[in-house]
Structures are given as C-alpha cells and as structure tokens.
C-alpha positions in Angstrom: -13.5 -7.2 -13.9 -15.2 -4.5 -13.5 -12.5 -1.0 -14.3 -9.0 -0.7 -15.2 -8.1 2.9 -14.3 -4.6 3.1 -16.0 -3.0 5.9 -12.9 0.5 6.3 -14.3 1.8 4.4 -17.3 3.3 1.7 -15.1 0.6 1.1 -12.8 -3.0 0.3 -12.8 -6.1 0.3 -10.3 -8.0 -2.5 -11.6 -11.5 -3.5 -9.7 -13.5 -6.5 -9.9 -16.4 -8.3 -7.9 -15.9 -11.8 -7.5 -18.4 -14.6 -7.0 -18.7 -15.4 -3.9 -17.1 -12.7 -2.4 -14.3 -13.8 -0.3 -13.7 -13.3 2.5 -9.8 -11.7 3.8 -8.9 -9.8 5.9 -7.4 -6.5 5.3 -3.8 -6.2 5.4 -3.9 -10.3 3.7 -2.9 -10.8 -0.5 -4.6 -13.4 -2.7 -3.1 -15.3 -5.5 -4.2 -14.8 -9.1 -4.2 -16.3 -12.8 -5.3 -13.3 -15.6 -6.5 -14.7 -18.8 -3.7 -13.2 -20.9 -0.8 -15.2 -18.9 -3.2 -18.5 -17.7 -1.0 -20.9 -14.9 1.1 -18.2 -13.5 -0.2 -16.8 -10.4 1.0 -14.0 -8.5 0.2 -12.7 -5.4 -1.3 -9.5 -4.5 -2.9 -7.2 -1.3 -6.0 -5.5 -1.9 -5.9 -2.3 -1.3 -10.1 -2.0 0.4 -11.6 -4.3 2.9 -13.7 -7.8 2.2 -17.6 -5.7 2.2 -20.0 -8.4 1.4 -20.0 -7.2 -2.8 -17.2 -9.2 -3.3 -15.6 -5.7 -4.5 -11.3 -6.0 -4.5 -8.9 -3.4 -6.1 -6.1 -4.3 -6.6 -2.5 -1.5 -7.4 -0.8 -3.1 -9.9 2.8 -1.6 -11.7 4.5 -3.3 -14.3 7.9 -5.1 -13.2 10.1 -4.6 -16.1 11.0 -7.8 -17.3 7.9 -9.1 -15.3 6.0 -11.5 -17.2 2.3 -11.0 -15.6 2.2 -7.4 -14.1 3.2 -6.1 -17.7 -0.3 -8.1 -19.1 -2.3 -6.5 -15.9 -1.3 -2.4 -16.9 -1.4 -2.8 -20.2 -4.4 -5.6 -21.5 -6.6 -6.1 -19.0 -9.9 -5.9 -20.2 -13.1 -5.2 -18.6 -15.6 -8.0 -18.7 -11.7 -10.4 -18.0 -12.2 -12.8 -15.2 -9.7 -14.0 -13.2 -8.7 -16.7 -10.5 -8.1 -16.3 -7.0 -7.1 -17.8 -4.4 -7.9 -18.0 -0.6 -6.1 -15.0 1.8 -3.2 -16.0 3.1 -0.9 -13.0 4.9 -0.6 -11.7 8.2 -0.4 -8.1 8.2 -2.9 -7.2 11.0 -3.5 -4.5 13.8 -3.5 -5.9 16.9 -7.0 -4.2 18.3 -6.4 -5.9 21.8 -3.2 -4.0 22.1 -3.2 0.1 23.4 0.6 -0.2 21.4 0.0 3.4 18.6 0.9 1.5 14.9 3.7 3.1 12.6 3.2 1.7 9.0 5.7 2.3 6.2 5.0 1.2 2.3 6.4 1.8 -0.5 4.5 2.4 -4.1 2.0 -0.7 -4.1 3.3 -1.5 -1.6 0.3 1.1 0.5 -2.2 -1.3 -0.2 -2.2 -3.6 2.5 -2.1 -0.8 5.0 -4.5 1.2 2.5 -6.7 -1.7 3.0 -6.0 -1.2 7.3 -7.1 1.8 7.5 -10.3 2.3 5.6 -11.3 -0.5 7.6 -10.0 0.8 10.9 -12.6 4.0 10.1 -15.4 1.8 10.7 -14.0 1.2 13.9 -15.3 3.6 16.7 -12.0 3.3 19.1 -8.5 3.1 17.0 -4.5 3.3 17.9 -3.1 5.6 16.6 -1.6 5.8 13.0 1.5 7.0 11.8 1.6 6.1 7.6 4.4 6.6 5.7 3.7 6.7 2.3 7.3 6.6 -0.3 8.2 6.3 -4.0 10.9 7.6 -6.1 9.1 10.7 -7.7 6.0 12.6 -6.0 3.9 11.3 -9.4 4.1 7.5 -7.2 2.3 9.0 -4.5 -0.6 8.5 -6.8 -2.7 7.6 -3.3 -2.2 11.3 -1.4 -6.0 12.1 -2.2 -7.7 9.4 -0.7 -5.7 9.4 1.9 -5.5 12.7 2.9 -9.3 13.0 3.2 -9.2 9.8 5.8 -7.0 11.5 7.5 -8.8 14.6 7.6 -11.3 12.9 8.8 -9.7 10.8 11.6 -7.5 12.4 14.2 -6.0 9.3 14.9 -4.6 9.1 11.2 -1.3 10.8 10.6 -0.4 10.6 6.4 3.7 11.4 6.1 4.2 11.8 2.1 8.2 10.3 1.7 10.1 10.8 -1.9 13.3 9.7 -3.3 13.2 12.1 -5.7 11.8 16.2 -5.4 11.2 16.5 -9.2 8.7 13.8 -11.4 10.5 12.7 -14.0 9.7 14.9 -17.7 7.4 13.1 -18.8 5.1 13.6 -16.7 3.1 16.5 -16.7 0.1 16.7 -14.4 1.0 19.0 -12.0 1.4 17.8 -7.7 -1.5 17.7 -6.0 -1.4 20.5 -3.2 -1.4 18.8 0.8 -5.2 19.9 2.9 -4.5 22.8 5.6 -3.2 20.6 8.6 -2.0 17.7 6.2 2.2 17.4 6.5 4.3 18.7 3.6 6.4 16.0 1.5 9.6 14.5 3.1 12.6 14.1 0.0 14.8 10.9 1.4 14.7 7.7 1.7 11.4 6.2 3.1 13.4 4.4 6.3 15.7 7.0 6.4 13.0 9.9 6.7 11.2 7.6 9.3 13.8 7.8 11.7 14.5 11.1 11.9 11.0 11.7 13.0 11.9 8.8 16.1 12.9 5.8 17.4 9.3 5.4 17.2 9.7 2.7 20.5 6.5 0.8 21.9 5.1 1.1 18.6 3.5 -1.5 16.6 5.4 -1.8 12.8 4.3 -2.9 9.7 6.9 -2.5 6.3 4.9 -2.5 2.7 7.0 -2.8 -0.7 9.8 -3.7 -2.6 12.7 -6.7 -0.9 15.6 -3.5 -0.8 13.2 -0.4 0.5 12.0 -3.3 3.1 15.1 -4.4 4.1 17.2 -1.0 4.1 14.0 0.1 6.0 14.3 -2.4 8.7 18.1 -1.4 9.1 17.5 1.9 9.7 15.0 0.3 12.0 17.6 -1.6 13.3 20.1 1.0 13.7 17.9 3.6 16.1 17.0 -0.1 18.4 14.6 -0.9 17.2 13.4 -5.4 16.9 13.1 -5.8 13.8 12.0 -9.5 14.1 9.0 -7.2 15.5 8.7 -6.0 12.8 5.3 -6.7 10.4 5.7 -7.4 6.6 4.8 -9.9 4.0 6.8 -11.7 2.0 8.6 -10.1 -1.0 9.5 -12.4 -3.7 
C-alpha cells in the first residue's frame, strides 16, 4: 500500500504497487487478502487500467456488518502488504463492434467503468460512451471532478450524475462541486429510472455495476423499455 485516502467517512481510495505487475484488463476484478483479515478473500475492481509500474487503485466502501471492507477503510496503513489473485471477470468494451456504449455505475461500482474509460482515453478511436454515475447522496458522486475532466477532453464521453436524494446528509459539510460549462447537472432520482427516461438505448452495449439491488432494479427498468437484459453485462454481485 502506497496511499490511503479517506474521501468519505465510509469510503477510501487505496493505491498499491504490485511486484510483479498484475496484467489485468480494465473492467476485471481481483481477489485480495489484507493483513488485518488474513485468509478472508474479497473481490474488488481496480479503478485504473493496468500499467507497467504495477500501480493499482481500489475504491472501497465500508459494508455495514462486514469484516474486510471496514478494516480497509479504517485500519489500512501505508506499507501494508496485500495478497492478490489472478484477475477475473469480463467487463469490456467491444472495439470490433460499431455499437455505442451505455455504462451505469452506482457508488464504488464506477471503478471498473472508470478504468475502461481511462483506458479508452489512450486510444485514437472510440465509440460514444454515456456513463451514468449514481449514488444515494450527492457526496456519493465522489469521483465526478475526475470524470468531468475526462469528458471535457474527450468528446466521445458523456457523464450524467444521478443521486437519489437532492441534499447531502447533515454530517457531510463540504460544498458540492459545480459542473464545468457544458457538463450535465446532477439529476435526482433512482438511477435506473433516470437512465430509461433518456430513451430505450436500443442497439447499445450496456454494462451495469453496483449493489445487487441496484443491478436488479436497473435491469428491471431496462427490460420495461424493451432491452433484452440477457445482453446486459454485470459482474457477480456477491
């Protein structure tokens, strides 16, 4: 562990350097063991693409009643050594297709979507990507400034922020960042309902990442507008 940043009371960004580098694909996930909870494997998606320096970044939210995520958020120290598995999963953009891409992420579920978008920024030609960034409160959209910068630089990327509540909880006192000129303002509502209010998304490659309830409710909304949800990709939600 080379960095541990507490961005919210219950959310931390952890940066590591692996030796040797782990050759994962953007959108995959890896199993991790931490020294505070040995022999307990948990699976997390890196939030950045693989690189030759072995750098990884994980966005970890404390799960109420959990064993591992609270320890990562509250007890991780620089210098800790994690054990990691080979990469798993298959979320990816099909560059052999001419279809545009719809990505829907909630909370730290944006991590594998963020990694894919960052990897796409290194390519000369990309499909259009609509990335819906969801959360319960506005503060849960913690990575918006970074995503807005990408969208400002790359016209193929559109960011649509969504929160279920219009105001932050009383304990979060930081001001909400304002969107840059040309960026879409935050929309209030359930992310699945907001997504389908934009259209039926027929012909798009679709990825959904978040909690089990978020994934299921979003697929329900997509099915209601005619999407074959068997074609919608998501990693296991356990």
